[in-house]
C-alpha positions as a LaTeX table, in Angstrom:
\begin{tabular}{lrrr}
\hline
Residue & $x$ (\AA) & $y$ (\AA) & $z$ (\AA) \\
\hline
Met1 & $-4.14$ & $-23.75$ & $-6.83$ \\
Val2 & $-1.45$ & $-22.36$ & $-9.13$ \\
Leu3 & $-3.40$ & $-20.90$ & $-11.71$ \\
Glu4 & $-5.58$ & $-18.63$ & $-9.38$ \\
Glu5 & $-4.34$ & $-15.14$ & $-8.72$ \\
Glu6 & $-4.23$ & $-12.51$ & $-5.85$ \\
Ile7 & $-4.47$ & $-9.03$ & $-6.15$ \\
Trp8 & $-4.18$ & $-7.00$ & $-2.94$ \\
Phe9 & $-5.85$ & $-3.89$ & $-1.78$ \\
Ser10 & $-5.41$ & $-1.42$ & 1.25 \\
Ser11 & $-9.06$ & $-0.39$ & 0.79 \\
Glu12 & $-11.84$ & $-2.85$ & 1.11 \\
Glu13 & $-14.23$ & $-1.10$ & $-1.26$ \\
Glu14 & $-11.77$ & $-1.23$ & $-4.11$ \\
Ala15 & $-11.28$ & $-4.88$ & $-3.28$ \\
Gln16 & $-15.23$ & $-5.37$ & $-3.38$ \\
Glu17 & $-15.31$ & $-3.60$ & $-6.62$ \\
Cys18 & $-12.53$ & $-5.48$ & $-8.29$ \\
Ala19 & $-14.41$ & $-8.78$ & $-6.98$ \\
Arg20 & $-17.67$ & $-7.42$ & $-8.68$ \\
Ile21 & $-15.96$ & $-7.10$ & $-12.15$ \\
Phe22 & $-14.50$ & $-10.18$ & $-11.98$ \\
Lys23 & $-18.06$ & $-11.80$ & $-11.08$ \\
Gly24 & $-19.18$ & $-9.64$ & $-14.10$ \\
Leu25 & $-16.78$ & $-11.45$ & $-16.74$ \\
Asn26 & $-17.88$ & $-14.73$ & $-15.40$ \\
Val27 & $-14.64$ & $-15.47$ & $-13.08$ \\
Ser28 & $-14.84$ & $-17.35$ & $-9.69$ \\
Val29 & $-13.77$ & $-15.04$ & $-6.93$ \\
His30 & $-13.44$ & $-14.27$ & $-3.32$ \\
Ile31 & $-12.17$ & $-11.82$ & $-0.77$ \\
Arg32 & $-9.99$ & $-12.81$ & 2.43 \\
Thr33 & $-8.73$ & $-10.07$ & 4.89 \\
Lys34 & $-5.20$ & $-10.29$ & 6.33 \\
Val35 & $-4.17$ & $-8.30$ & 9.24 \\
Asp36 & $-0.39$ & $-7.84$ & 9.99 \\
Leu37 & 1.34 & $-5.90$ & 12.57 \\
Asp38 & 3.78 & $-3.11$ & 11.34 \\
Asn39 & 6.63 & $-2.88$ & 14.28 \\
Arg40 & 9.16 & 0.23 & 14.19 \\
Val41 & 11.45 & 1.50 & 16.60 \\
Ile42 & 11.06 & 4.96 & 17.76 \\
Tyr43 & 13.31 & 7.51 & 19.52 \\
Lys44 & 11.95 & 10.34 & 21.70 \\
Ala45 & 13.33 & 12.95 & 23.65 \\
Pro46 & 13.22 & 16.84 & 23.56 \\
Tyr47 & 14.76 & 18.68 & 20.57 \\
Thr48 & 17.95 & 19.47 & 22.45 \\
Ala49 & 18.77 & 15.88 & 23.47 \\
Leu50 & 18.09 & 14.31 & 20.11 \\
Lys51 & 20.41 & 16.96 & 18.60 \\
Gly52 & 22.77 & 16.56 & 21.09 \\
Val53 & 22.91 & 12.61 & 20.72 \\
Leu54 & 23.47 & 12.80 & 17.17 \\
Glu55 & 26.28 & 15.16 & 17.16 \\
Glu56 & 28.13 & 13.24 & 19.76 \\
Glu57 & 27.65 & 10.45 & 17.68 \\
Ile58 & 29.02 & 12.40 & 14.67 \\
Ser59 & 32.02 & 13.14 & 16.69 \\
Trp60 & 32.76 & 9.81 & 17.77 \\
Ile61 & 32.47 & 8.49 & 14.24 \\
Gln62 & 35.18 & 10.91 & 13.14 \\
Glu63 & 37.28 & 10.26 & 16.25 \\
Glu64 & 37.30 & 6.51 & 15.50 \\
Asn65 & 37.99 & 6.78 & 11.92 \\
Gln66 & 35.11 & 4.13 & 11.47 \\
Glu67 & 34.36 & 2.49 & 8.36 \\
Asp68 & 31.68 & 3.79 & 6.17 \\
Gly69 & 31.82 & 6.75 & 8.60 \\
Asp70 & 31.32 & 9.54 & 5.91 \\
Glu71 & 27.97 & 7.77 & 4.68 \\
Ile72 & 27.01 & 7.38 & 8.63 \\
Thr73 & 27.67 & 10.85 & 9.38 \\
Gln74 & 25.77 & 12.39 & 6.49 \\
Val75 & 22.69 & 10.08 & 7.70 \\
Phe76 & 22.83 & 11.99 & 11.18 \\
Gln77 & 23.64 & 15.44 & 9.68 \\
Asp78 & 20.50 & 15.12 & 7.36 \\
Leu79 & 18.62 & 14.05 & 10.58 \\
Ile80 & 19.75 & 17.05 & 12.43 \\
Thr81 & 18.83 & 19.14 & 9.34 \\
Asp82 & 15.18 & 17.62 & 9.33 \\
Leu83 & 15.02 & 18.26 & 13.29 \\
Ser84 & 16.14 & 21.62 & 12.90 \\
Glu85 & 13.27 & 22.33 & 10.35 \\
Asp86 & 10.82 & 21.22 & 12.56 \\
His87 & 12.30 & 23.14 & 15.65 \\
Ala88 & 11.96 & 26.26 & 13.19 \\
Leu89 & 8.55 & 25.29 & 12.15 \\
Leu90 & 7.07 & 25.05 & 15.80 \\
Glu91 & 8.96 & 28.23 & 16.61 \\
Lys92 & 7.25 & 30.06 & 13.78 \\
Thr93 & 3.90 & 28.41 & 14.85 \\
Phe94 & 4.31 & 29.68 & 18.34 \\
Ser95 & 5.17 & 33.13 & 17.53 \\
Glu96 & 2.15 & 33.57 & 15.09 \\
His97 & $-0.68$ & 31.56 & 17.31 \\
Asn98 & $-1.74$ & 31.91 & 20.51 \\
Pro99 & $-3.16$ & 29.16 & 22.88 \\
Gly100 & $-7.36$ & 28.45 & 21.73 \\
Asp101 & $-6.19$ & 29.53 & 17.92 \\
His102 & $-7.27$ & 26.85 & 15.67 \\
Ile103 & $-4.38$ & 25.16 & 13.52 \\
Gly104 & $-4.04$ & 22.27 & 11.27 \\
Ile105 & $-7.10$ & 22.90 & 9.15 \\
Lys106 & $-6.00$ & 21.09 & 6.00 \\
Val107 & $-4.89$ & 17.91 & 7.99 \\
Phe108 & $-8.17$ & 18.26 & 10.00 \\
Asp109 & $-10.38$ & 18.49 & 7.07 \\
Val110 & $-8.58$ & 15.20 & 5.30 \\
Leu111 & $-8.85$ & 13.09 & 8.61 \\
Ile112 & $-11.95$ & 13.93 & 9.90 \\
His113 & $-14.11$ & 14.95 & 6.97 \\
Asp114 & $-12.64$ & 12.65 & 4.19 \\
Gly115 & $-11.40$ & 15.86 & 2.56 \\
Val116 & $-8.88$ & 15.66 & $-0.56$ \\
Ile117 & $-5.53$ & 14.95 & $-0.48$ \\
Pro118 & $-3.58$ & 18.24 & $-2.21$ \\
Asp119 & $-2.60$ & 17.19 & $-5.64$ \\
Thr120 & $-0.22$ & 19.96 & $-6.81$ \\
Glu121 & 3.38 & 20.07 & $-5.30$ \\
Glu122 & 3.15 & 23.40 & $-3.65$ \\
Ser123 & 0.02 & 22.47 & $-1.96$ \\
Met124 & 1.51 & 18.89 & $-0.68$ \\
Asp125 & 4.40 & 20.58 & 0.62 \\
Ala126 & 2.00 & 22.77 & 2.85 \\
Phe127 & 0.21 & 19.90 & 3.75 \\
Leu128 & 3.19 & 17.71 & 4.79 \\
Lys129 & 4.62 & 20.86 & 6.82 \\
Glu130 & 1.07 & 20.86 & 8.35 \\
Ala131 & 0.83 & 17.15 & 9.23 \\
Thr132 & 4.30 & 17.33 & 10.91 \\
Leu133 & 3.79 & 20.54 & 13.18 \\
Thr134 & 0.17 & 18.49 & 13.97 \\
Arg135 & 2.42 & 15.27 & 14.93 \\
Ile136 & 4.91 & 17.30 & 17.09 \\
Leu137 & 2.00 & 19.15 & 18.97 \\
Glu138 & 0.23 & 15.63 & 19.51 \\
Leu139 & 3.30 & 14.37 & 20.83 \\
Asn140 & 3.71 & 17.04 & 23.30 \\
Asn141 & $-0.16$ & 17.27 & 24.36 \\
Leu142 & $-0.43$ & 20.89 & 22.58 \\
Leu143 & $-3.74$ & 20.05 & 20.95 \\
Asp144 & $-7.24$ & 20.12 & 21.43 \\
Leu145 & $-10.34$ & 19.07 & 19.27 \\
Asp146 & $-13.52$ & 20.70 & 18.61 \\
Glu147 & $-16.08$ & 20.35 & 16.07 \\
Gln148 & $-14.13$ & 23.08 & 14.00 \\
Gly149 & $-10.77$ & 21.62 & 13.93 \\
Met150 & $-7.72$ & 21.22 & 16.09 \\
Ile151 & $-6.79$ & 23.95 & 18.89 \\
Leu152 & $-3.43$ & 24.83 & 20.14 \\
Ser153 & $-3.79$ & 24.20 & 23.88 \\
Asn154 & $-0.67$ & 25.90 & 25.11 \\
Thr155 & 2.80 & 26.72 & 23.88 \\
Ile156 & 6.22 & 25.67 & 25.28 \\
Ser157 & 10.24 & 26.05 & 24.52 \\
Pro158 & 10.95 & 24.73 & 20.94 \\
Asp159 & 14.05 & 23.48 & 22.51 \\
Asp160 & 11.78 & 21.13 & 25.35 \\
Ala161 & 9.44 & 19.80 & 22.60 \\
Val162 & 9.78 & 16.09 & 22.58 \\
Met163 & 10.32 & 15.05 & 18.78 \\
Ser164 & 10.90 & 11.62 & 17.21 \\
Phe165 & 12.47 & 9.38 & 14.50 \\
Phe166 & 12.35 & 6.10 & 13.27 \\
Gly167 & 15.22 & 3.74 & 14.31 \\
Asp168 & 14.98 & 1.91 & 11.04 \\
Asp169 & 15.65 & 4.96 & 9.16 \\
Ile170 & 19.39 & 5.35 & 10.68 \\
Pro171 & 22.03 & 3.31 & 11.68 \\
Pro172 & 22.01 & 2.26 & 15.24 \\
Leu173 & 22.68 & 4.65 & 18.09 \\
Arg174 & 25.16 & 3.65 & 20.79 \\
Glu175 & 23.65 & 2.43 & 23.73 \\
Glu176 & 25.82 & 5.01 & 26.07 \\
Ser177 & 24.97 & 7.81 & 24.10 \\
Leu178 & 21.17 & 7.05 & 24.73 \\
Lys179 & 21.57 & 6.60 & 28.47 \\
Lys180 & 23.36 & 9.93 & 28.67 \\
Trp181 & 21.01 & 11.92 & 26.59 \\
Asn182 & 17.86 & 10.31 & 28.24 \\
Ile183 & 16.63 & 9.03 & 24.92 \\
Ile184 & 13.32 & 6.81 & 24.99 \\
Arg185 & 13.14 & 4.12 & 22.76 \\
Ser186 & 9.95 & 2.30 & 22.01 \\
Leu187 & 8.85 & $-0.08$ & 19.76 \\
Glu188 & 5.26 & 1.02 & 18.08 \\
Ala189 & 3.08 & $-1.56$ & 16.76 \\
Lys190 & 0.16 & $-0.59$ & 14.29 \\
Asp191 & $-2.20$ & $-3.10$ & 12.55 \\
Thr192 & $-2.49$ & $-3.14$ & 8.73 \\
Phe193 & $-5.32$ & $-4.49$ & 6.82 \\
Ser194 & $-4.92$ & $-5.96$ & 3.31 \\
Phe195 & $-7.84$ & $-7.25$ & 1.24 \\
Ile196 & $-7.01$ & $-9.99$ & $-1.07$ \\
Val197 & $-8.96$ & $-10.65$ & $-4.01$ \\
Thr198 & $-8.35$ & $-14.32$ & $-5.15$ \\
Thr199 & $-9.67$ & $-15.62$ & $-8.49$ \\
Gly200 & $-10.33$ & $-19.04$ & $-9.38$ \\
Pro201 & $-8.06$ & $-20.95$ & $-11.80$ \\
Asp202 & $-10.89$ & $-20.38$ & $-14.31$ \\
Val203 & $-9.33$ & $-16.74$ & $-14.86$ \\
Val204 & $-6.69$ & $-18.34$ & $-17.53$ \\
Phe205 & $-9.73$ & $-18.21$ & $-19.92$ \\
Leu206 & $-10.64$ & $-14.66$ & $-19.46$ \\
Glu207 & $-10.32$ & $-12.62$ & $-22.92$ \\
Glu208 & $-11.99$ & $-9.21$ & $-22.04$ \\
Leu209 & $-9.49$ & $-7.31$ & $-19.91$ \\
Thr210 & $-10.94$ & $-3.82$ & $-20.54$ \\
Asp211 & $-12.92$ & $-3.15$ & $-17.44$ \\
Leu212 & $-10.33$ & $-4.51$ & $-15.44$ \\
Glu213 & $-7.87$ & $-2.24$ & $-17.25$ \\
Asp214 & $-9.95$ & 0.51 & $-16.72$ \\
Phe215 & $-10.43$ & $-0.45$ & $-13.11$ \\
Phe216 & $-6.72$ & $-0.38$ & $-11.98$ \\
Glu217 & $-6.08$ & 2.78 & $-14.17$ \\
Arg218 & $-9.10$ & 4.70 & $-12.37$ \\
Ile219 & $-7.87$ & 3.78 & $-9.03$ \\
Glu220 & $-3.95$ & 4.35 & $-9.74$ \\
Tyr221 & $-3.00$ & 0.80 & $-8.49$ \\
Asp222 & 0.39 & 0.72 & $-8.51$ \\
Glu223 & 1.72 & $-0.93$ & $-11.74$ \\
Asn224 & 4.99 & $-1.71$ & $-10.22$ \\
Thr225 & 3.15 & $-4.45$ & $-7.49$ \\
Asn226 & 0.21 & $-5.39$ & $-10.04$ \\
Phe227 & 1.61 & $-8.39$ & $-11.89$ \\
Phe228 & $-1.95$ & $-9.36$ & $-12.53$ \\
Phe229 & $-1.74$ & $-8.76$ & $-16.26$ \\
Ile230 & 1.65 & $-10.29$ & $-16.68$ \\
Asn231 & 0.91 & $-13.49$ & $-14.80$ \\
Leu232 & $-2.12$ & $-13.99$ & $-16.60$ \\
Gln233 & $-0.73$ & $-13.81$ & $-20.15$ \\
Val234 & 1.73 & $-16.23$ & $-19.17$ \\
Lys235 & $-0.36$ & $-18.74$ & $-17.58$ \\
Gln236 & $-2.55$ & $-18.02$ & $-20.58$ \\
Val237 & 0.18 & $-19.15$ & $-23.11$ \\
Leu238 & 1.20 & $-22.00$ & $-20.93$ \\
Val239 & $-2.29$ & $-23.30$ & $-20.59$ \\
Ala240 & $-3.00$ & $-22.85$ & $-24.45$ \\
Glu241 & 0.33 & $-24.64$ & $-25.36$ \\
Ile242 & $-0.58$ & $-27.70$ & $-22.82$ \\
Leu243 & $-3.85$ & $-27.83$ & $-24.51$ \\
Ser244 & $-2.77$ & $-27.82$ & $-27.78$ \\
Ile245 & $-0.04$ & $-30.46$ & $-27.30$ \\
Ile246 & $-2.89$ & $-32.83$ & $-25.74$ \\
Gln247 & $-5.34$ & $-32.19$ & $-28.47$ \\
Asn248 & $-3.12$ & $-32.82$ & $-31.56$ \\
Glu249 & $-1.65$ & $-36.21$ & $-29.97$ \\
Gly250 & $-4.90$ & $-36.98$ & $-28.42$ \\
His251 & $-3.75$ & $-37.60$ & $-24.81$ \\
Arg252 & $-0.51$ & $-37.19$ & $-22.91$ \\
Ser253 & 1.20 & $-38.11$ & $-19.80$ \\
Lys254 & 1.67 & $-36.26$ & $-16.78$ \\
Asp255 & 5.20 & $-36.89$ & $-16.79$ \\
Glu256 & 5.82 & $-36.29$ & $-20.58$ \\
Leu257 & 4.20 & $-32.72$ & $-20.11$ \\
Ile258 & 6.51 & $-32.08$ & $-16.81$ \\
Thr259 & 9.57 & $-32.55$ & $-19.20$ \\
Asp260 & 7.68 & $-30.72$ & $-22.34$ \\
Phe261 & 7.80 & $-27.51$ & $-20.08$ \\
Met262 & 10.87 & $-27.60$ & $-17.85$ \\
His263 & 12.35 & $-25.44$ & $-20.51$ \\
Arg264 & 10.73 & $-24.41$ & $-23.42$ \\
Thr265 & 10.12 & $-21.14$ & $-25.25$ \\
Leu266 & 6.90 & $-20.08$ & $-26.88$ \\
Pro267 & 6.20 & $-17.25$ & $-29.27$ \\
Ile268 & 3.52 & $-14.32$ & $-28.42$ \\
Glu269 & 2.16 & $-11.32$ & $-30.36$ \\
Asp270 & 3.12 & $-13.06$ & $-33.82$ \\
Glu271 & 6.37 & $-14.16$ & $-32.88$ \\
Lys272 & 7.67 & $-10.58$ & $-31.82$ \\
Leu273 & 8.04 & $-11.49$ & $-28.15$ \\
His274 & 8.66 & $-15.00$ & $-26.70$ \\
Ile275 & 8.20 & $-16.16$ & $-23.08$ \\
Gly276 & 10.74 & $-18.68$ & $-21.60$ \\
Leu277 & 9.51 & $-21.18$ & $-19.24$ \\
His278 & 11.41 & $-22.87$ & $-16.89$ \\
Leu279 & 8.79 & $-24.59$ & $-14.89$ \\
Ser280 & 9.32 & $-26.99$ & $-11.76$ \\
Pro281 & 7.58 & $-30.58$ & $-11.96$ \\
Gly282 & 5.35 & $-29.08$ & $-9.12$ \\
Tyr283 & 4.37 & $-26.43$ & $-10.76$ \\
Ile284 & 2.98 & $-28.07$ & $-13.93$ \\
Glu285 & 1.54 & $-30.85$ & $-11.55$ \\
Gly286 & $-0.59$ & $-27.88$ & $-10.17$ \\
Val287 & $-1.59$ & $-26.54$ & $-13.39$ \\
Leu288 & $-2.86$ & $-30.16$ & $-14.61$ \\
Ser289 & $-4.76$ & $-30.46$ & $-11.47$ \\
Asp290 & $-6.45$ & $-27.07$ & $-11.61$ \\
Leu291 & $-7.58$ & $-27.99$ & $-15.29$ \\
Lys292 & $-8.83$ & $-31.34$ & $-13.88$ \\
Lys293 & $-10.50$ & $-29.50$ & $-11.38$ \\
Ile294 & $-12.29$ & $-26.85$ & $-13.59$ \\
Gly295 & $-13.23$ & $-29.75$ & $-16.23$ \\
Ile296 & $-10.91$ & $-29.09$ & $-18.78$ \\
Leu297 & $-9.09$ & $-32.17$ & $-18.53$ \\
Lys298 & $-9.60$ & $-36.07$ & $-17.60$ \\
Gly299 & $-8.16$ & $-39.31$ & $-17.19$ \\
Lys300 & $-5.19$ & $-40.78$ & $-15.27$ \\
Asp301 & $-1.74$ & $-39.15$ & $-14.93$ \\
Ser302 & $-0.72$ & $-41.76$ & $-17.36$ \\
Lys303 & $-3.18$ & $-40.35$ & $-20.18$ \\
Leu304 & $-4.62$ & $-37.10$ & $-19.83$ \\
Lys305 & $-7.06$ & $-35.88$ & $-22.38$ \\
Ile306 & $-9.35$ & $-32.85$ & $-23.01$ \\
Val307 & $-13.03$ & $-32.80$ & $-22.03$ \\
Ile308 & $-14.96$ & $-32.63$ & $-24.89$ \\
Ser309 & $-18.21$ & $-29.99$ & $-24.20$ \\
\hline
\end{tabular}
């Protein structure tokens, strides 16, 4: 159904709340769950090996005068800088803590106790450093866990600490370099859940949007991905124009309506803004079919009429 709308959530609770709002506004709605696999290539090796392979790639690129060599070199150099910062963080941690000490308190609080994500730039920077440290320690089996938090179980030379980076963040590394430096390449798969709120076509007759606007603002839904209000406005203008044409003429054929809306400009907001419609025959057919299903239109394709309630 082309008049229905889909809104995607990563939180089931937020999807359920959104569905409750639609139901309270007398809009038909249901929720479906979609599970995807997020697959990423990860390179893993001790710090010295990762740094070595990147430095070797930089030298090879410079010797070969590769096209886009400066850009690729900068990517590799930035990654070396990131690894060096992680190395320094690990070195500092081992110099300040002994095996048996609790570390990663902020990360533990967020992950285990549903703590609050930091909301200032300074506290977020500190949280991200702690998260990076936790990831490296876990990668090297240097973490234990108790009811109070995460415990540093042992220390190693930061040079020997296994680190990692994602393969899709950088240009491809040469196979001979990977073999020389014993870099482990693995495909990491993680399942991701999406909860999709799907309205019925009757959503086009929704007039009161305040509750939905307040809801999206409260949960800080990404406005760049939330096209619901834009789509709804366009569909409402389209449906209103279709019904107006049929009402004024008494009836209208499907083919005539398809021709009407292949290219049509409609004013909105007191003609200060216009919507240009360039719609395929299949889309218009879908709109008319939806309007029939919800009891707004009736009749054969050659003579569509508005149902008088």
